C-alpha positions in Angstrom: 94.6 185.3 -10.1 92.7 187.2 -7.4 94.1 190.5 -6.2 96.2 190.5 -3.1 95.0 192.3 -0.1 97.0 195.6 0.3 97.5 195.0 4.0 100.1 192.4 3.2 102.4 195.0 1.8 104.3 197.8 3.3 104.0 201.5 2.2 105.7 203.1 -0.7 109.0 204.8 0.1 108.9 208.6 0.2 112.2 210.1 -0.7 112.7 213.5 1.0 116.5 213.9 0.8 119.1 213.9 -1.9 122.7 214.9 -2.2 123.4 218.6 -2.6 123.8 220.3 -5.9 127.3 220.0 -7.4 129.5 223.1 -6.9 129.1 224.4 -10.4 125.3 224.5 -9.9 125.4 225.9 -6.4 122.5 228.0 -5.6 121.9 231.4 -4.0 124.9 231.0 -1.8 125.6 230.4 1.9 122.3 232.0 3.0 120.2 229.8 0.8 122.2 226.7 1.9 121.7 227.6 5.5 117.9 228.0 4.9 117.7 224.7 3.2 119.6 222.9 6.0 117.3 224.6 8.6 114.2 223.5 6.7 115.5 219.9 6.5 115.9 219.9 10.2 112.5 221.3 10.8 111.0 218.7 8.5 112.7 215.9 10.3 111.2 217.3 13.6 107.8 217.5 11.9 107.6 221.2 12.3 105.9 221.6 9.0 104.7 225.1 9.2 108.1 226.4 10.1 109.7 224.3 7.4 107.3 225.6 4.8 107.9 229.2 5.9 111.7 228.8 5.7 111.5 227.2 2.3 109.3 230.0 1.0 111.9 232.5 2.1 114.6 230.4 0.4 112.5 230.3 -2.7 112.3 234.0 -2.9 116.0 234.4 -2.3 116.9 231.9 -5.0 114.6 233.5 -7.5 115.9 237.0 -6.7 119.6 236.1 -6.8 119.8 233.4 -9.4 116.6 233.7 -11.6 113.4 231.8 -11.7 114.9 229.1 -14.0 117.9 228.2 -11.8 118.2 224.7 -10.4 118.2 226.1 -6.9 114.6 227.2 -7.5 113.6 223.7 -8.5 115.3 222.2 -5.5 113.4 224.5 -3.2 110.1 223.8 -4.9 110.8 220.1 -4.6 111.4 220.5 -0.9 108.2 222.4 -0.5 106.5 219.5 -2.2 108.1 217.1 0.3 106.7 219.2 3.2 103.2 219.1 1.7 103.5 215.4 1.1 104.5 214.8 4.8 101.5 217.0 5.7 99.3 214.7 3.7 98.5 217.3 1.2 99.3 215.4 -2.0 97.6 217.8 -4.4 99.6 220.7 -3.2 102.7 218.6 -3.2 102.1 217.6 -6.8 101.7 221.3 -7.8 105.2 222.1 -6.3 106.7 219.0 -7.9 105.4 219.9 -11.3 106.9 223.4 -11.1 110.2 221.9 -10.0 110.1 219.3 -12.8 109.7 221.9 -15.5 112.8 223.8 -14.3 114.9 220.6 -13.9 114.0 219.5 -17.5 115.0 222.9 -18.9 118.3 223.2 -17.0 121.5 222.7 -18.9 123.3 222.0 -15.7 121.6 218.7 -14.7 120.7 216.0 -14.1 120.5 216.4 -10.3 119.6 213.7 -7.8 116.8 215.9 -6.5 115.3 215.7 -10.0 115.0 211.9 -9.4 113.5 212.5 -5.9 110.9 214.7 -7.5 110.0 212.1 -10.0 109.8 209.4 -7.5 107.5 211.4 -5.2 105.3 212.3 -8.1 105.0 208.6 -8.7 104.1 208.0 -5.1 101.3 210.5 -5.3 100.0 208.9 -8.5 100.0 205.5 -6.7 98.0 207.0 -3.9 95.5 208.2 -6.4 95.2 204.7 -7.9 97.0 205.7 -11.1 99.5 202.8 -11.1 100.5 203.1 -14.7 101.3 206.8 -14.3 103.1 206.1 -11.1 105.4 203.6 -12.8 106.0 206.2 -15.6 107.5 208.5 -13.0 109.5 205.8 -11.3 110.9 204.7 -14.6 111.9 208.3 -15.3 113.5 208.6 -11.9 115.8 205.6 -12.2 118.1 206.8 -15.0 118.4 210.2 -13.2 119.5 208.4 -10.0 121.8 206.1 -12.0 123.5 209.1 -13.6 124.0 211.0 -10.4 124.3 208.4 -7.6 126.4 205.3 -6.8 124.8 202.0 -8.1 124.1 200.9 -4.5 122.5 204.2 -3.3 119.4 203.7 -1.3 117.3 206.0 -3.5 117.8 203.6 -6.4 116.7 200.6 -4.3 113.7 202.5 -3.0 112.4 203.6 -6.4 112.7 200.1 -7.8 110.9 198.8 -4.7 108.2 201.4 -5.2 107.8 200.2 -8.7 107.4 196.6 -7.5 104.8 197.7 -5.0 102.9 199.6 -7.7 102.8 196.4 -9.8 101.4 194.6 -6.8 98.6 197.2 -6.5 97.7 196.6 -10.2 97.8 192.9 -9.9 100.9 192.3 -12.0 102.6 190.0 -9.6 105.4 188.5 -11.8 106.6 192.0 -12.7 106.3 192.9 -9.0 108.5 190.0 -8.1 111.1 190.9 -10.6 111.3 194.5 -9.3 111.5 193.5 -5.7 114.2 191.0 -6.4 116.2 193.8 -8.1 115.6 196.2 -5.2 116.5 193.8 -2.4 120.3 193.6 -2.8 120.5 197.4 -3.2 118.5 198.0 0.0 120.5 195.4 1.9 123.8 197.0 0.8 122.6 200.5 1.7 120.7 199.8 4.9 121.9 196.5 6.3 120.0 193.1 6.5 118.1 194.1 9.7 116.6 197.3 8.3 112.8 197.4 8.4 112.7 198.3 4.7 114.8 195.2 3.9 112.7 193.0 6.1 109.5 194.3 4.5 111.0 193.6 1.0 111.8 190.0 2.1 108.2 189.7 3.4 106.7 191.1 0.3 108.8 188.7 -1.9 107.8 185.7 0.2 104.1 186.7 -0.1 104.4 187.2 -3.8 106.1 183.8 -4.3 103.4 182.1 -2.3 100.6 183.7 -4.4 102.4 183.0 -7.6 102.9 179.4 -6.5 99.3 179.0 -5.5 98.1 180.6 -8.8 100.4 179.4 -11.5 100.2 181.1 -14.9 98.9 178.8 -17.6 101.4 178.3 -20.5 
């Protein structure tokens, strides 16, 4: 089977938001929370420099008041990674995500949904680098975190499964890609509605996959 042209498929889904930490893991208090909300708003407005500056202040506050190994530090580092990824600085983003990942793994208070977001976005960076197998490793690690922390129909679960399917496409494993996209589609539909661009792109990608698989049947 010849590789599909990448232009037929839509981009991987970047996850930049996740539910807040549970109350028992709450971070450096109201000031930290206010900084994080401010940074989120700045990121949505694409004011990346201001978002990064606010997050750096939040990081110092969390480290000072709760310690360098507290989950609040990991959440802040992960958000710094999100900013850098939006700025198209994947290497810097990956550096922040790796720091966050180490703290999340060591925390006795987890898992947290933001841990799953971190893993998904590390997978996205690996996919951008052409490291499809490594990308799927991160996506596969993200899924059980989301499944333990989020409702079964949460959009983050659907997006990560969709990302895994698109990664399989990029490495030419079309049957596995179809399986992943079929699994992602009902979750995305439930979370976003049937007219969502993400849902429509998933339908498009499935239709394209099925045509290619039909045109190139696998020999028994």
